[in-house]
KOLDOBA-494987 format. One record per residue (C-alpha): residue number from 1; x, y, z. Coordinates in steps of 0.25 Angstrom, whole numbers. Example, Ala and Ser with C-alpha at 12.3 -4.5 7.8 and 13.67 -1.06 7.14 Angstrom:
# residues 2
[pt 1; [49; -18; 31]]
[pt 2; [55; -4; 29]]
END
This chain:
# residues 138
[pt 1; [110; -7; -12]]
[pt 2; [96; -6; -19]]
[pt 3; [92; 4; -8]]
[pt 4; [104; 13; -11]]
[pt 5; [106; 14; -26]]
[pt 6; [96; 19; -36]]
[pt 7; [100; 16; -50]]
[pt 8; [97; 25; -62]]
[pt 9; [83; 22; -67]]
[pt 10; [79; 14; -54]]
[pt 11; [70; 26; -50]]
[pt 12; [61; 33; -60]]
[pt 13; [69; 44; -68]]
[pt 14; [82; 43; -59]]
[pt 15; [94; 42; -68]]
[pt 16; [105; 42; -57]]
[pt 17; [111; 33; -48]]
[pt 18; [106; 35; -33]]
[pt 19; [113; 31; -20]]
[pt 20; [103; 31; -9]]
[pt 21; [103; 28; 6]]
[pt 22; [118; 32; 7]]
[pt 23; [115; 43; 18]]
[pt 24; [105; 54; 16]]
[pt 25; [110; 58; 2]]
[pt 26; [106; 51; -11]]
[pt 27; [117; 50; -21]]
[pt 28; [114; 52; -36]]
[pt 29; [123; 48; -48]]
[pt 30; [123; 48; -63]]
[pt 31; [129; 34; -64]]
[pt 32; [136; 27; -75]]
[pt 33; [129; 15; -81]]
[pt 34; [141; 6; -76]]
[pt 35; [138; 10; -62]]
[pt 36; [123; 7; -63]]
[pt 37; [126; -6; -70]]
[pt 38; [136; -9; -58]]
[pt 39; [126; -6; -47]]
[pt 40; [114; -13; -53]]
[pt 41; [118; -27; -49]]
[pt 42; [121; -23; -35]]
[pt 43; [107; -16; -33]]
[pt 44; [100; -28; -39]]
[pt 45; [107; -37; -30]]
[pt 46; [103; -28; -18]]
[pt 47; [89; -29; -23]]
[pt 48; [89; -44; -24]]
[pt 49; [95; -45; -10]]
[pt 50; [83; -37; -4]]
[pt 51; [72; -42; -14]]
[pt 52; [63; -47; -3]]
[pt 53; [63; -33; 5]]
[pt 54; [62; -25; -8]]
[pt 55; [50; -34; -13]]
[pt 56; [43; -32; 0]]
[pt 57; [46; -17; 0]]
[pt 58; [41; -15; -14]]
[pt 59; [29; -23; -12]]
[pt 60; [25; -15; 0]]
[pt 61; [28; -1; -7]]
[pt 62; [20; -6; -19]]
[pt 63; [8; -10; -10]]
[pt 64; [8; 4; -4]]
[pt 65; [9; 11; -17]]
[pt 66; [-2; 2; -23]]
[pt 67; [-11; 5; -11]]
[pt 68; [-9; 20; -12]]
[pt 69; [-11; 19; -27]]
[pt 70; [-24; 12; -25]]
[pt 71; [-29; 21; -15]]
[pt 72; [-26; 33; -23]]
[pt 73; [-33; 27; -35]]
[pt 74; [-45; 23; -27]]
[pt 75; [-46; 36; -20]]
[pt 76; [-44; 44; -33]]
[pt 77; [-54; 35; -40]]
[pt 78; [-65; 37; -29]]
[pt 79; [-63; 52; -29]]
[pt 80; [-64; 53; -44]]
[pt 81; [-76; 44; -44]]
[pt 82; [-83; 53; -34]]
[pt 83; [-79; 65; -42]]
[pt 84; [-85; 59; -55]]
[pt 85; [-98; 54; -50]]
[pt 86; [-102; 63; -38]]
[pt 87; [-114; 71; -43]]
[pt 88; [-115; 80; -31]]
[pt 89; [-101; 86; -32]]
[pt 90; [-98; 98; -41]]
[pt 91; [-90; 97; -53]]
[pt 92; [-79; 106; -48]]
[pt 93; [-78; 97; -35]]
[pt 94; [-78; 84; -44]]
[pt 95; [-67; 90; -53]]
[pt 96; [-58; 94; -41]]
[pt 97; [-60; 80; -34]]
[pt 98; [-56; 73; -47]]
[pt 99; [-44; 82; -49]]
[pt 100; [-39; 79; -35]]
[pt 101; [-42; 64; -37]]
[pt 102; [-35; 62; -50]]
[pt 103; [-21; 63; -44]]
[pt 104; [-24; 53; -34]]
[pt 105; [-28; 43; -45]]
[pt 106; [-15; 46; -52]]
[pt 107; [-7; 45; -40]]
[pt 108; [-14; 32; -36]]
[pt 109; [-10; 26; -50]]
[pt 110; [4; 30; -48]]
[pt 111; [5; 23; -34]]
[pt 112; [-1; 11; -40]]
[pt 113; [9; 11; -51]]
[pt 114; [20; 13; -41]]
[pt 115; [15; 2; -32]]
[pt 116; [14; -8; -44]]
[pt 117; [29; -5; -47]]
[pt 118; [33; -7; -32]]
[pt 119; [25; -21; -32]]
[pt 120; [32; -25; -45]]
[pt 121; [46; -22; -39]]
[pt 122; [42; -30; -27]]
[pt 123; [39; -42; -36]]
[pt 124; [52; -40; -43]]
[pt 125; [59; -40; -29]]
[pt 126; [51; -52; -25]]
[pt 127; [56; -60; -36]]
[pt 128; [70; -57; -33]]
[pt 129; [68; -61; -18]]
[pt 130; [66; -76; -21]]
[pt 131; [77; -76; -31]]
[pt 132; [86; -71; -20]]
[pt 133; [81; -81; -9]]
[pt 134; [83; -93; -19]]
[pt 135; [98; -90; -21]]
[pt 136; [108; -98; -13]]
[pt 137; [120; -91; -7]]
[pt 138; [132; -91; -16]]
END
């Protein structure tokens, strides 16, 4: 169920209830608080049941975002360093190179933040996984 329902606030700046994966369409509703309260336990139960897979997926996505972020930060820093300390380049070229490199640094920082967020979610799901494995069938 966690793959098909997005509660209000589960995605940044989304205030509606989304039903996904029910065919090619995405359904969007302005839910009543009682509906959200009633759905939340079922979604949490679905996440707990799939915690090992979710932890693995979030961990992998987190590493990809971290890698892209570090690559963006390193390349942007290298280009900025070249632009600042290259005595043979003209001032106009150095300014243009710095202006192009700054968005790479900003995007790299955003990728790092997103990667850390995914890694934290992976850690949360990983703590749910052993708790599910330790439970005895009722």
